[in-house]
PQR file with spaces between the fields and no chain letter, atoms N, CA, C, O and H, PARSE charges and radii, in Angstrom:
ATOM       1  N    MET     1      81.381  205.986  246.486 -0.4000 1.5000
ATOM       2  CA   MET     1      82.748  206.447  246.565 -0.0000 2.0000
ATOM       3  C    MET     1      83.546  205.428  247.364  0.5500 1.7000
ATOM       4  O    MET     1      83.121  204.991  248.433 -0.5500 1.4000
ATOM       5  N    HIS     2      84.708  205.056  246.836 -0.4000 1.5000
ATOM       6  CA   HIS     2      85.569  204.084  247.503 -0.0000 2.0000
ATOM       7  C    HIS     2      86.763  204.790  248.132  0.5500 1.7000
ATOM       8  O    HIS     2      87.293  205.763  247.595 -0.5500 1.4000
ATOM       9  H    HIS     2      85.054  205.412  245.967  0.4000 1.0000
ATOM      10  N    SER     3      87.159  204.284  249.257 -0.4000 1.5000
ATOM      11  CA   SER     3      88.362  204.780  249.922 -0.0000 2.0000
ATOM      12  C    SER     3      89.329  203.613  250.030  0.5500 1.7000
ATOM      13  O    SER     3      89.112  202.682  250.806 -0.5500 1.4000
ATOM      14  H    SER     3      86.728  203.494  249.693  0.4000 1.0000
ATOM      15  N    ALA     4      90.375  203.670  249.264 -0.4000 1.5000
ATOM      16  CA   ALA     4      91.358  202.575  249.283 -0.0000 2.0000
ATOM      17  C    ALA     4      92.249  202.715  250.510  0.5500 1.7000
ATOM      18  O    ALA     4      92.836  203.768  250.759 -0.5500 1.4000
ATOM      19  H    ALA     4      90.552  204.426  248.634  0.4000 1.0000
ATOM      20  N    GLN     5      92.334  201.641  251.258 -0.4000 1.5000
ATOM      21  CA   GLN     5      93.228  201.629  252.401 -0.0000 2.0000
ATOM      22  C    GLN     5      94.481  200.866  252.016  0.5500 1.7000
ATOM      23  O    GLN     5      94.400  199.779  251.444 -0.5500 1.4000
ATOM      24  H    GLN     5      91.858  200.786  251.055  0.4000 1.0000
ATOM      25  N    ARG     6      95.620  201.422  252.323 -0.4000 1.5000
ATOM      26  CA   ARG     6      96.858  200.731  252.019 -0.0000 2.0000
ATOM      27  C    ARG     6      97.436  200.181  253.310  0.5500 1.7000
ATOM      28  O    ARG     6      97.242  200.748  254.385 -0.5500 1.4000
ATOM      29  H    ARG     6      95.685  202.305  252.787  0.4000 1.0000
ATOM      30  N    ALA     7      98.135  199.089  253.192 -0.4000 1.5000
ATOM      31  CA   ALA     7      98.798  198.511  254.356 -0.0000 2.0000
ATOM      32  C    ALA     7      99.926  199.444  254.784  0.5500 1.7000
ATOM      33  O    ALA     7     100.653  199.973  253.943 -0.5500 1.4000
ATOM      34  H    ALA     7      98.293  198.628  252.318  0.4000 1.0000
ATOM      35  N    ALA     8     100.069  199.639  256.062 -0.4000 1.5000
ATOM      36  CA   ALA     8     101.110  200.525  256.578 -0.0000 2.0000
ATOM      37  C    ALA     8     101.885  199.818  257.672  0.5500 1.7000
ATOM      38  O    ALA     8     101.398  198.879  258.302 -0.5500 1.4000
ATOM      39  H    ALA     8      99.479  199.210  256.745  0.4000 1.0000
ATOM      40  N    THR     9     103.087  200.285  257.880 -0.4000 1.5000
ATOM      41  CA   THR     9     103.924  199.721  258.926 -0.0000 2.0000
ATOM      42  C    THR     9     104.695  200.845  259.587  0.5500 1.7000
ATOM      43  O    THR     9     104.920  201.892  258.980 -0.5500 1.4000
ATOM      44  H    THR     9     103.483  201.048  257.369  0.4000 1.0000
ATOM      45  N    THR    10     105.094  200.637  260.808 -0.4000 1.5000
ATOM      46  CA   THR    10     105.935  201.584  261.526 -0.0000 2.0000
ATOM      47  C    THR    10     107.172  200.844  261.982  0.5500 1.7000
ATOM      48  O    THR    10     107.074  199.770  262.576 -0.5500 1.4000
ATOM      49  H    THR    10     104.911  199.787  261.301  0.4000 1.0000
ATOM      50  N    ALA    11     108.333  201.405  261.708 -0.4000 1.5000
ATOM      51  CA   ALA    11     109.597  200.772  262.078 -0.0000 2.0000
ATOM      52  C    ALA    11     110.351  201.657  263.057  0.5500 1.7000
ATOM      53  O    ALA    11     110.294  202.884  262.966 -0.5500 1.4000
ATOM      54  H    ALA    11     108.413  202.277  261.225  0.4000 1.0000
ATOM      55  N    THR    12     111.049  201.041  263.982 -0.4000 1.5000
ATOM      56  CA   THR    12     111.913  201.741  264.917 -0.0000 2.0000
ATOM      57  C    THR    12     113.326  201.229  264.719  0.5500 1.7000
ATOM      58  O    THR    12     113.571  200.032  264.871 -0.5500 1.4000
ATOM      59  H    THR    12     111.095  200.044  264.056  0.4000 1.0000
ATOM      60  N    PRO    13     114.276  202.119  264.380 -0.5600 1.5000
ATOM      61  CA   PRO    13     115.631  201.647  264.121  0.2800 2.0000
ATOM      62  C    PRO    13     116.311  201.106  265.371  0.5500 1.7000
ATOM      63  O    PRO    13     116.016  201.530  266.489 -0.5500 1.4000
ATOM      64  N    SER    14     117.219  200.171  265.166 -0.4000 1.5000
ATOM      65  CA   SER    14     118.048  199.667  266.263 -0.0000 2.0000
ATOM      66  C    SER    14     119.502  199.791  265.838  0.5500 1.7000
ATOM      67  O    SER    14     119.802  199.959  264.656 -0.5500 1.4000
ATOM      68  H    SER    14     117.459  199.827  264.258  0.4000 1.0000
ATOM      69  N    ILE    15     120.388  199.708  266.794 -0.4000 1.5000
ATOM      70  CA   ILE    15     121.813  199.889  266.538 -0.0000 2.0000
ATOM      71  C    ILE    15     122.487  198.528  266.498  0.5500 1.7000
ATOM      72  O    ILE    15     122.314  197.711  267.402 -0.5500 1.4000
ATOM      73  H    ILE    15     120.145  199.571  267.755  0.4000 1.0000
ATOM      74  N    ARG    16     123.254  198.294  265.449 -0.4000 1.5000
ATOM      75  CA   ARG    16     124.077  197.093  265.360 -0.0000 2.0000
ATOM      76  C    ARG    16     125.355  197.522  264.654  0.5500 1.7000
ATOM      77  O    ARG    16     125.326  197.905  263.484 -0.5500 1.4000
ATOM      78  H    ARG    16     123.395  198.958  264.715  0.4000 1.0000
ATOM      79  N    GLY    17     126.444  197.461  265.346 -0.4000 1.5000
ATOM      80  CA   GLY    17     127.671  197.922  264.706 -0.0000 2.0000
ATOM      81  C    GLY    17     128.903  197.575  265.500  0.5500 1.7000
ATOM      82  O    GLY    17     128.827  197.108  266.637 -0.5500 1.4000
ATOM      83  H    GLY    17     126.467  197.150  266.296  0.4000 1.0000
ATOM      84  N    THR    18     130.020  197.807  264.889 -0.4000 1.5000
ATOM      85  CA   THR    18     131.313  197.617  265.528 -0.0000 2.0000
ATOM      86  C    THR    18     132.031  198.949  265.476  0.5500 1.7000
ATOM      87  O    THR    18     132.131  199.570  264.418 -0.5500 1.4000
ATOM      88  H    THR    18     130.081  198.186  263.965  0.4000 1.0000
ATOM      89  N    TRP    19     132.528  199.385  266.616 -0.4000 1.5000
ATOM      90  CA   TRP    19     133.126  200.711  266.697 -0.0000 2.0000
ATOM      91  C    TRP    19     134.655  200.639  266.727  0.5500 1.7000
ATOM      92  O    TRP    19     135.307  201.673  266.874 -0.5500 1.4000
ATOM      93  H    TRP    19     132.447  198.881  267.476  0.4000 1.0000
ATOM      94  N    GLY    20     135.239  199.453  266.591 -0.4000 1.5000
ATOM      95  CA   GLY    20     136.693  199.327  266.628 -0.0000 2.0000
ATOM      96  C    GLY    20     137.127  198.540  267.852  0.5500 1.7000
ATOM      97  O    GLY    20     136.302  198.102  268.654 -0.5500 1.4000
ATOM      98  H    GLY    20     134.709  198.614  266.471  0.4000 1.0000
ATOM      99  N    THR    21     138.419  198.371  267.980 -0.4000 1.5000
ATOM     100  CA   THR    21     138.942  197.557  269.078 -0.0000 2.0000
ATOM     101  C    THR    21     139.457  198.393  270.229  0.5500 1.7000
ATOM     102  O    THR    21     139.708  197.857  271.309 -0.5500 1.4000
ATOM     103  H    THR    21     139.089  198.726  267.329  0.4000 1.0000
ATOM     104  N    ARG    22     139.623  199.688  270.030 -0.4000 1.5000
ATOM     105  CA   ARG    22     140.103  200.565  271.094 -0.0000 2.0000
ATOM     106  C    ARG    22     138.956  201.389  271.651  0.5500 1.7000
ATOM     107  O    ARG    22     137.998  201.669  270.930 -0.5500 1.4000
ATOM     108  H    ARG    22     139.420  200.122  269.153  0.4000 1.0000
ATOM     109  N    PRO    23     139.030  201.787  272.925 -0.5600 1.5000
ATOM     110  CA   PRO    23     138.001  202.669  273.471  0.2800 2.0000
ATOM     111  C    PRO    23     137.985  204.006  272.734  0.5500 1.7000
ATOM     112  O    PRO    23     139.018  204.463  272.244 -0.5500 1.4000
ATOM     113  N    LEU    24     136.833  204.619  272.658 -0.4000 1.5000
ATOM     114  CA   LEU    24     136.720  205.929  272.034 -0.0000 2.0000
ATOM     115  C    LEU    24     137.364  206.977  272.931  0.5500 1.7000
ATOM     116  O    LEU    24     137.419  206.811  274.149 -0.5500 1.4000
ATOM     117  H    LEU    24     135.994  204.248  273.055  0.4000 1.0000
ATOM     118  N    ALA    25     137.846  208.046  272.331 -0.4000 1.5000
ATOM     119  CA   ALA    25     138.489  209.113  273.098 -0.0000 2.0000
ATOM     120  C    ALA    25     137.488  209.858  273.978  0.5500 1.7000
ATOM     121  O    ALA    25     137.861  210.406  275.015 -0.5500 1.4000
ATOM     122  H    ALA    25     137.801  208.181  271.341  0.4000 1.0000
ATOM     123  N    GLY    26     136.248  209.881  273.577 -0.4000 1.5000
ATOM     124  CA   GLY    26     135.207  210.583  274.326 -0.0000 2.0000
ATOM     125  C    GLY    26     133.858  210.139  273.830  0.5500 1.7000
ATOM     126  O    GLY    26     133.748  209.167  273.083 -0.5500 1.4000
ATOM     127  H    GLY    26     135.945  209.436  272.734  0.4000 1.0000
ATOM     128  N    GLN    27     132.840  210.844  274.240 -0.4000 1.5000
ATOM     129  CA   GLN    27     131.483  210.523  273.780 -0.0000 2.0000
ATOM     130  C    GLN    27     131.335  210.949  272.320  0.5500 1.7000
ATOM     131  O    GLN    27     131.801  212.021  271.933 -0.5500 1.4000
ATOM     132  H    GLN    27     132.930  211.634  274.847  0.4000 1.0000
ATOM     133  N    THR    28     130.690  210.115  271.516 -0.4000 1.5000
ATOM     134  CA   THR    28     130.476  210.402  270.105 -0.0000 2.0000
ATOM     135  C    THR    28     128.981  210.368  269.816  0.5500 1.7000
ATOM     136  O    THR    28     128.290  209.428  270.209 -0.5500 1.4000
ATOM     137  H    THR    28     130.311  209.245  271.830  0.4000 1.0000
ATOM     138  N    THR    29     128.487  211.383  269.136 -0.4000 1.5000
ATOM     139  CA   THR    29     127.084  211.440  268.736 -0.0000 2.0000
ATOM     140  C    THR    29     126.995  211.273  267.230  0.5500 1.7000
ATOM     141  O    THR    29     127.707  211.937  266.477 -0.5500 1.4000
ATOM     142  H    THR    29     129.049  212.147  268.817  0.4000 1.0000
ATOM     143  N    VAL    30     126.113  210.378  266.798 -0.4000 1.5000
ATOM     144  CA   VAL    30     125.906  210.095  265.382 -0.0000 2.0000
ATOM     145  C    VAL    30     124.499  210.554  265.009  0.5500 1.7000
ATOM     146  O    VAL    30     123.519  210.121  265.615 -0.5500 1.4000
ATOM     147  H    VAL    30     125.535  209.838  267.410  0.4000 1.0000
ATOM     148  N    VAL    31     124.400  211.428  264.015 -0.4000 1.5000
ATOM     149  CA   VAL    31     123.113  211.919  263.512 -0.0000 2.0000
ATOM     150  C    VAL    31     122.847  211.191  262.197  0.5500 1.7000
ATOM     151  O    VAL    31     123.736  211.074  261.354 -0.5500 1.4000
ATOM     152  H    VAL    31     125.196  211.780  263.522  0.4000 1.0000
ATOM     153  N    PHE    32     121.612  210.700  262.027 -0.4000 1.5000
ATOM     154  CA   PHE    32     121.275  209.942  260.832 -0.0000 2.0000
ATOM     155  C    PHE    32     119.907  210.344  260.316  0.5500 1.7000
ATOM     156  O    PHE    32     119.092  210.905  261.048 -0.5500 1.4000
ATOM     157  H    PHE    32     120.890  210.794  262.712  0.4000 1.0000
ATOM     158  N    THR    33     119.664  210.047  259.036 -0.4000 1.5000
ATOM     159  CA   THR    33     118.367  210.289  258.414 -0.0000 2.0000
ATOM     160  C    THR    33     117.842  208.964  257.878  0.5500 1.7000
ATOM     161  O    THR    33     118.552  208.249  257.171 -0.5500 1.4000
ATOM     162  H    THR    33     120.326  209.592  258.442  0.4000 1.0000
ATOM     163  N    VAL    34     116.596  208.638  258.217 -0.4000 1.5000
ATOM     164  CA   VAL    34     115.953  207.434  257.701 -0.0000 2.0000
ATOM     165  C    VAL    34     115.020  207.863  256.574  0.5500 1.7000
ATOM     166  O    VAL    34     114.160  208.724  256.762 -0.5500 1.4000
ATOM     167  H    VAL    34     116.019  209.219  258.792  0.4000 1.0000
ATOM     168  N    THR    35     115.199  207.257  255.402 -0.4000 1.5000
ATOM     169  CA   THR    35     114.388  207.575  254.227 -0.0000 2.0000
ATOM     170  C    THR    35     113.656  206.323  253.741  0.5500 1.7000
ATOM     171  O    THR    35     113.980  205.205  254.142 -0.5500 1.4000
ATOM     172  H    THR    35     115.897  206.558  255.250  0.4000 1.0000
ATOM     173  N    GLY    36     112.679  206.527  252.884 -0.4000 1.5000
ATOM     174  CA   GLY    36     111.947  205.417  252.274 -0.0000 2.0000
ATOM     175  C    GLY    36     110.553  205.241  252.823  0.5500 1.7000
ATOM     176  O    GLY    36     109.798  204.403  252.331 -0.5500 1.4000
ATOM     177  H    GLY    36     112.416  207.436  252.558  0.4000 1.0000
ATOM     178  N    GLY    37     110.195  206.012  253.830 -0.4000 1.5000
ATOM     179  CA   GLY    37     108.848  205.948  254.394 -0.0000 2.0000
ATOM     180  C    GLY    37     108.008  207.101  253.887  0.5500 1.7000
ATOM     181  O    GLY    37     108.331  207.724  252.876 -0.5500 1.4000
ATOM     182  H    GLY    37     110.808  206.693  254.230  0.4000 1.0000
ATOM     183  N    ASP    38     106.928  207.378  254.597 -0.4000 1.5000
ATOM     184  CA   ASP    38     106.041  208.472  254.207 -0.0000 2.0000
ATOM     185  C    ASP    38     106.734  209.825  254.317  0.5500 1.7000
ATOM     186  O    ASP    38     106.468  210.729  253.524 -0.5500 1.4000
ATOM     187  H    ASP    38     106.666  206.872  255.418  0.4000 1.0000
ATOM     188  N    GLN    39     107.629  209.964  255.307 -0.4000 1.5000
ATOM     189  CA   GLN    39     108.340  211.219  255.528 -0.0000 2.0000
ATOM     190  C    GLN    39     109.696  210.892  256.130  0.5500 1.7000
ATOM     191  O    GLN    39     109.779  210.055  257.029 -0.5500 1.4000
ATOM     192  H    GLN    39     107.845  209.230  255.951  0.4000 1.0000
ATOM     193  N    ASP    40     110.768  211.537  255.655 -0.4000 1.5000
ATOM     194  CA   ASP    40     112.104  211.314  256.214 -0.0000 2.0000
ATOM     195  C    ASP    40     112.110  211.638  257.705  0.5500 1.7000
ATOM     196  O    ASP    40     111.411  212.548  258.150 -0.5500 1.4000
ATOM     197  H    ASP    40     110.700  212.217  254.925  0.4000 1.0000
ATOM     198  N    GLN    41     112.897  210.894  258.469 -0.4000 1.5000
ATOM     199  CA   GLN    41     113.018  211.124  259.901 -0.0000 2.0000
ATOM     200  C    GLN    41     114.495  211.284  260.256  0.5500 1.7000
ATOM     201  O    GLN    41     115.341  210.529  259.777 -0.5500 1.4000
ATOM     202  H    GLN    41     113.465  210.155  258.107  0.4000 1.0000
ATOM     203  N    ILE    42     114.797  212.270  261.096 -0.4000 1.5000
ATOM     204  CA   ILE    42     116.155  212.487  261.572 -0.0000 2.0000
ATOM     205  C    ILE    42     116.230  211.994  263.002  0.5500 1.7000
ATOM     206  O    ILE    42     115.346  212.280  263.810 -0.5500 1.4000
ATOM     207  H    ILE    42     114.109  212.883  261.486  0.4000 1.0000
ATOM     208  N    GLY    43     117.281  211.254  263.317 -0.4000 1.5000
ATOM     209  CA   GLY    43     117.480  210.744  264.666 -0.0000 2.0000
ATOM     210  C    GLY    43     118.955  210.786  265.021  0.5500 1.7000
ATOM     211  O    GLY    43     119.791  211.152  264.195 -0.5500 1.4000
ATOM     212  H    GLY    43     117.998  211.022  262.661  0.4000 1.0000
ATOM     213  N    ASN    44     119.268  210.414  266.239 -0.4000 1.5000
ATOM     214  CA   ASN    44     120.666  210.355  266.638 -0.0000 2.0000
ATOM     215  C    ASN    44     120.840  209.362  267.781  0.5500 1.7000
ATOM     216  O    ASN    44     119.898  209.037  268.503 -0.5500 1.4000
ATOM     217  H    ASN    44     118.589  210.116  266.910  0.4000 1.0000
ATOM     218  N    PHE    45     122.066  208.897  267.918 -0.4000 1.5000
ATOM     219  CA   PHE    45     122.425  208.058  269.048 -0.0000 2.0000
ATOM     220  C    PHE    45     123.812  208.440  269.514  0.5500 1.7000
ATOM     221  O    PHE    45     124.578  209.062  268.777 -0.5500 1.4000
ATOM     222  H    PHE    45     122.831  209.161  267.332  0.4000 1.0000
ATOM     223  N    THR    46     124.135  208.066  270.748 -0.4000 1.5000
ATOM     224  CA   THR    46     125.405  208.411  271.363 -0.0000 2.0000
ATOM     225  C    THR    46     126.165  207.138  271.687  0.5500 1.7000
ATOM     226  O    THR    46     125.585  206.151  272.140 -0.5500 1.4000
ATOM     227  H    THR    46     123.514  207.561  271.347  0.4000 1.0000
ATOM     228  N    ILE    47     127.466  207.172  271.451 -0.4000 1.5000
ATOM     229  CA   ILE    47     128.350  206.056  271.795 -0.0000 2.0000
ATOM     230  C    ILE    47     129.278  206.559  272.900  0.5500 1.7000
ATOM     231  O    ILE    47     129.966  207.564  272.722 -0.5500 1.4000
ATOM     232  H    ILE    47     127.937  207.974  271.083  0.4000 1.0000
ATOM     233  N    ASP    48     129.302  205.858  274.051 -0.4000 1.5000
ATOM     234  CA   ASP    48     130.176  206.299  275.136 -0.0000 2.0000
ATOM     235  C    ASP    48     131.585  205.724  274.970  0.5500 1.7000
ATOM     236  O    ASP    48     131.848  204.990  274.017 -0.5500 1.4000
ATOM     237  H    ASP    48     128.743  205.042  274.196  0.4000 1.0000
ATOM     238  N    ARG    49     132.482  206.053  275.886 -0.4000 1.5000
ATOM     239  CA   ARG    49     133.885  205.623  275.808 -0.0000 2.0000
ATOM     240  C    ARG    49     134.042  204.112  275.727  0.5500 1.7000
ATOM     241  O    ARG    49     134.989  203.615  275.116 -0.5500 1.4000
ATOM     242  H    ARG    49     132.269  206.649  276.660  0.4000 1.0000
ATOM     243  N    ASP    50     133.113  203.376  276.343 -0.4000 1.5000
ATOM     244  CA   ASP    50     133.196  201.914  276.366 -0.0000 2.0000
ATOM     245  C    ASP    50     132.589  201.271  275.120  0.5500 1.7000
ATOM     246  O    ASP    50     132.645  200.051  274.962 -0.5500 1.4000
ATOM     247  H    ASP    50     132.344  203.780  276.838  0.4000 1.0000
ATOM     248  N    GLY    51     132.012  202.084  274.237 -0.4000 1.5000
ATOM     249  CA   GLY    51     131.422  201.552  273.014 -0.0000 2.0000
ATOM     250  C    GLY    51     129.944  201.230  273.127  0.5500 1.7000
ATOM     251  O    GLY    51     129.368  200.651  272.206 -0.5500 1.4000
ATOM     252  H    GLY    51     131.967  203.075  274.366  0.4000 1.0000
ATOM     253  N    THR    52     129.317  201.598  274.246 -0.4000 1.5000
ATOM     254  CA   THR    52     127.888  201.364  274.421 -0.0000 2.0000
ATOM     255  C    THR    52     127.103  202.456  273.704  0.5500 1.7000
ATOM     256  O    THR    52     127.298  203.644  273.960 -0.5500 1.4000
ATOM     257  H    THR    52     129.786  202.069  274.994  0.4000 1.0000
ATOM     258  N    ALA    53     126.221  202.046  272.811 -0.4000 1.5000
ATOM     259  CA   ALA    53     125.427  202.999  272.031 -0.0000 2.0000
ATOM     260  C    ALA    53     124.010  203.062  272.590  0.5500 1.7000
ATOM     261  O    ALA    53     123.409  202.034  272.902 -0.5500 1.4000
ATOM     262  H    ALA    53     126.062  201.081  272.602  0.4000 1.0000
ATOM     263  N    THR    54     123.486  204.276  272.713 -0.4000 1.5000
ATOM     264  CA   THR    54     122.118  204.479  273.176 -0.0000 2.0000
ATOM     265  C    THR    54     121.452  205.567  272.340  0.5500 1.7000
ATOM     266  O    THR    54     122.084  206.556  271.968 -0.5500 1.4000
ATOM     267  H    THR    54     123.974  205.111  272.460  0.4000 1.0000
ATOM     268  N    PHE    55     120.165  205.370  272.052 -0.4000 1.5000
ATOM     269  CA   PHE    55     119.403  206.402  271.355 -0.0000 2.0000
ATOM     270  C    PHE    55     119.102  207.521  272.329  0.5500 1.7000
ATOM     271  O    PHE    55     118.751  207.273  273.482 -0.5500 1.4000
ATOM     272  H    PHE    55     119.652  204.566  272.354  0.4000 1.0000
ATOM     273  N    ASP    56     119.240  208.762  271.862 -0.4000 1.5000
ATOM     274  CA   ASP    56     118.922  209.914  272.700 -0.0000 2.0000
ATOM     275  C    ASP    56     117.413  210.114  272.790  0.5500 1.7000
ATOM     276  O    ASP    56     116.914  210.648  273.780 -0.5500 1.4000
ATOM     277  H    ASP    56     119.525  208.963  270.925  0.4000 1.0000
ATOM     278  N    LYS    57     116.692  209.689  271.765 -0.4000 1.5000
ATOM     279  CA   LYS    57     115.229  209.682  271.778 -0.0000 2.0000
ATOM     280  C    LYS    57     114.784  208.640  270.762  0.5500 1.7000
ATOM     281  O    LYS    57     115.519  208.323  269.826 -0.5500 1.4000
ATOM     282  H    LYS    57     117.098  209.255  270.960  0.4000 1.0000
ATOM     283  N    GLU    58     113.595  208.114  270.946 -0.4000 1.5000
ATOM     284  CA   GLU    58     113.084  207.107  270.026 -0.0000 2.0000
ATOM     285  C    GLU    58     112.681  207.754  268.710  0.5500 1.7000
ATOM     286  O    GLU    58     112.006  208.783  268.691 -0.5500 1.4000
ATOM     287  H    GLU    58     112.998  208.371  271.706  0.4000 1.0000
ATOM     288  N    THR    59     113.099  207.144  267.621 -0.4000 1.5000
ATOM     289  CA   THR    59     112.757  207.609  266.282 -0.0000 2.0000
ATOM     290  C    THR    59     112.003  206.496  265.583  0.5500 1.7000
ATOM     291  O    THR    59     112.430  205.342  265.618 -0.5500 1.4000
ATOM     292  H    THR    59     113.647  206.308  267.636  0.4000 1.0000
ATOM     293  N    SER    60     110.896  206.821  264.955 -0.4000 1.5000
ATOM     294  CA   SER    60     110.170  205.815  264.185 -0.0000 2.0000
ATOM     295  C    SER    60     109.771  206.432  262.855  0.5500 1.7000
ATOM     296  O    SER    60     109.706  207.652  262.705 -0.5500 1.4000
ATOM     297  H    SER    60     110.549  207.758  264.927  0.4000 1.0000
ATOM     298  N    ILE    61     109.505  205.558  261.898 -0.4000 1.5000
ATOM     299  CA   ILE    61     109.115  206.015  260.569 -0.0000 2.0000
ATOM     300  C    ILE    61     107.966  205.151  260.077  0.5500 1.7000
ATOM     301  O    ILE    61     107.986  203.931  260.238 -0.5500 1.4000
ATOM     302  H    ILE    61     109.558  204.567  262.020  0.4000 1.0000
ATOM     303  N    SER    62     106.970  205.783  259.480 -0.4000 1.5000
ATOM     304  CA   SER    62     105.809  205.070  258.939 -0.0000 2.0000
ATOM     305  C    SER    62     105.910  205.032  257.429  0.5500 1.7000
ATOM     306  O    SER    62     106.456  205.939  256.800 -0.5500 1.4000
ATOM     307  H    SER    62     106.954  206.774  259.349  0.4000 1.0000
ATOM     308  N    GLY    63     105.375  203.968  256.860 -0.4000 1.5000
ATOM     309  CA   GLY    63     105.373  203.850  255.410 -0.0000 2.0000
ATOM     310  C    GLY    63     104.651  202.608  254.982  0.5500 1.7000
ATOM     311  O    GLY    63     104.125  201.871  255.816 -0.5500 1.4000
ATOM     312  H    GLY    63     104.931  203.232  257.370  0.4000 1.0000
ATOM     313  N    PRO    64     104.618  202.363  253.687 -0.5600 1.5000
ATOM     314  CA   PRO    64     103.925  201.188  253.174  0.2800 2.0000
ATOM     315  C    PRO    64     104.626  199.909  253.622  0.5500 1.7000
ATOM     316  O    PRO    64     105.838  199.885  253.838 -0.5500 1.4000
ATOM     317  N    GLU    65     103.849  198.868  253.753 -0.4000 1.5000
ATOM     318  CA   GLU    65     104.407  197.571  254.117 -0.0000 2.0000
ATOM     319  C    GLU    65     105.441  197.173  253.072  0.5500 1.7000
ATOM     320  O    GLU    65     105.190  197.293  251.873 -0.5500 1.4000
ATOM     321  H    GLU    65     102.864  198.887  253.578  0.4000 1.0000
ATOM     322  N    GLY    66     106.605  196.699  253.520 -0.4000 1.5000
ATOM     323  CA   GLY    66     107.667  196.293  252.613 -0.0000 2.0000
ATOM     324  C    GLY    66     108.510  197.446  252.090  0.5500 1.7000
ATOM     325  O    GLY    66     109.286  197.267  251.151 -0.5500 1.4000
ATOM     326  H    GLY    66     106.809  196.602  254.494  0.4000 1.0000
ATOM     327  N    ALA    67     108.370  198.623  252.682 -0.4000 1.5000
ATOM     328  CA   ALA    67     109.133  199.784  252.232 -0.0000 2.0000
ATOM     329  C    ALA    67     110.633  199.527  252.369  0.5500 1.7000
ATOM     330  O    ALA    67     111.062  198.817  253.278 -0.5500 1.4000
ATOM     331  H    ALA    67     107.740  198.769  253.445  0.4000 1.0000
ATOM     332  N    ASP    68     111.419  200.096  251.480 -0.4000 1.5000
ATOM     333  CA   ASP    68     112.875  199.974  251.512 -0.0000 2.0000
ATOM     334  C    ASP    68     113.417  201.126  252.349  0.5500 1.7000
ATOM     335  O    ASP    68     113.728  202.193  251.820 -0.5500 1.4000
ATOM     336  H    ASP    68     111.071  200.673  250.742  0.4000 1.0000
ATOM     337  N    LEU    69     113.528  200.907  253.660 -0.4000 1.5000
ATOM     338  CA   LEU    69     113.995  201.944  254.574 -0.0000 2.0000
ATOM     339  C    LEU    69     115.520  201.928  254.636  0.5500 1.7000
ATOM     340  O    LEU    69     116.145  200.869  254.702 -0.5500 1.4000
ATOM     341  H    LEU    69     113.275  200.041  254.090  0.4000 1.0000
ATOM     342  N    ARG    70     116.100  203.121  254.612 -0.4000 1.5000
ATOM     343  CA   ARG    70     117.555  203.242  254.673 -0.0000 2.0000
ATOM     344  C    ARG    70     117.939  204.349  255.643  0.5500 1.7000
ATOM     345  O    ARG    70     117.358  205.434  255.640 -0.5500 1.4000
ATOM     346  H    ARG    70     115.592  203.981  254.558  0.4000 1.0000
ATOM     347  N    ALA    71     118.939  204.046  256.479 -0.4000 1.5000
ATOM     348  CA   ALA    71     119.473  205.056  257.398 -0.0000 2.0000
ATOM     349  C    ALA    71     120.842  205.481  256.874  0.5500 1.7000
ATOM     350  O    ALA    71     121.696  204.645  256.576 -0.5500 1.4000
ATOM     351  H    ALA    71     119.411  203.164  256.481  0.4000 1.0000
ATOM     352  N    THR    72     121.036  206.797  256.767 -0.4000 1.5000
ATOM     353  CA   THR    72     122.287  207.344  256.279 -0.0000 2.0000
ATOM     354  C    THR    72     122.838  208.313  257.329  0.5500 1.7000
ATOM     355  O    THR    72     122.138  209.218  257.781 -0.5500 1.4000
ATOM     356  H    THR    72     120.343  207.476  257.009  0.4000 1.0000
ATOM     357  N    VAL    73     124.091  208.110  257.705 -0.4000 1.5000
ATOM     358  CA   VAL    73     124.733  208.990  258.677 -0.0000 2.0000
ATOM     359  C    VAL    73     124.990  210.332  258.008  0.5500 1.7000
ATOM     360  O    VAL    73     125.558  210.393  256.917 -0.5500 1.4000
ATOM     361  H    VAL    73     124.660  207.374  257.337  0.4000 1.0000
ATOM     362  N    SER    74     124.567  211.409  258.670 -0.4000 1.5000
ATOM     363  CA   SER    74     124.768  212.734  258.111 -0.0000 2.0000
ATOM     364  C    SER    74     125.798  213.551  258.903  0.5500 1.7000
ATOM     365  O    SER    74     126.327  214.542  258.399 -0.5500 1.4000
ATOM     366  H    SER    74     124.106  211.359  259.555  0.4000 1.0000
ATOM     367  N    ARG    75     126.081  213.131  260.142 -0.4000 1.5000
ATOM     368  CA   ARG    75     127.029  213.901  260.966 -0.0000 2.0000
ATOM     369  C    ARG    75     127.523  213.028  262.102  0.5500 1.7000
ATOM     370  O    ARG    75     126.763  212.251  262.681 -0.5500 1.4000
ATOM     371  H    ARG    75     125.651  212.326  260.551  0.4000 1.0000
ATOM     372  N    VAL    76     128.821  213.164  262.419 -0.4000 1.5000
ATOM     373  CA   VAL    76     129.413  212.484  263.573 -0.0000 2.0000
ATOM     374  C    VAL    76     130.137  213.556  264.375  0.5500 1.7000
ATOM     375  O    VAL    76     130.999  214.262  263.851 -0.5500 1.4000
ATOM     376  H    VAL    76     129.438  213.795  261.949  0.4000 1.0000
ATOM     377  N    MET    77     129.773  213.673  265.671 -0.4000 1.5000
ATOM     378  CA   MET    77     130.373  214.690  266.533 -0.0000 2.0000
ATOM     379  C    MET    77     131.030  214.005  267.722  0.5500 1.7000
ATOM     380  O    MET    77     130.405  213.194  268.405 -0.5500 1.4000
ATOM     381  H    MET    77     129.073  213.100  266.097  0.4000 1.0000
ATOM     382  N    SER    78     132.275  214.332  267.960 -0.4000 1.5000
ATOM     383  CA   SER    78     133.016  213.712  269.050 -0.0000 2.0000
ATOM     384  C    SER    78     133.396  214.768  270.078  0.5500 1.7000
ATOM     385  O    SER    78     133.825  215.867  269.727 -0.5500 1.4000
ATOM     386  H    SER    78     132.783  214.991  267.404  0.4000 1.0000
ATOM     387  N    SER    79     133.233  214.421  271.351 -0.4000 1.5000
ATOM     388  CA   SER    79     133.689  215.294  272.424 -0.0000 2.0000
ATOM     389  C    SER    79     134.838  214.606  273.127  0.5500 1.7000
ATOM     390  O    SER    79     134.786  213.402  273.378 -0.5500 1.4000
ATOM     391  H    SER    79     132.884  213.528  271.636  0.4000 1.0000
ATOM     392  N    ARG    80     135.840  215.337  273.437 -0.4000 1.5000
ATOM     393  CA   ARG    80     137.032  214.733  274.068 -0.0000 2.0000
ATOM     394  C    ARG    80     137.118  215.094  275.508  0.5500 1.7000
ATOM     395  O    ARG    80     138.051  214.677  276.195 -0.5500 1.4000
ATOM     396  H    ARG    80     135.882  216.315  273.234  0.4000 1.0000
């Protein structure tokens, strides 16, 4: 009996973006879904008034090597 092993990889998303030229009115939370791996993962990050973005918790996704991973924003919440 053979057991085929497939190559796997784990990815951790990072933030790269431009939030505009003016300061935000308040803290903004962005919720996103990463697809294309073994199982969809939901994560979020927060952008403060100065435009600094930080992950609220680490999100990672596992899947086959060379997987086409995509993050899609599902919700944006702003506090003033």
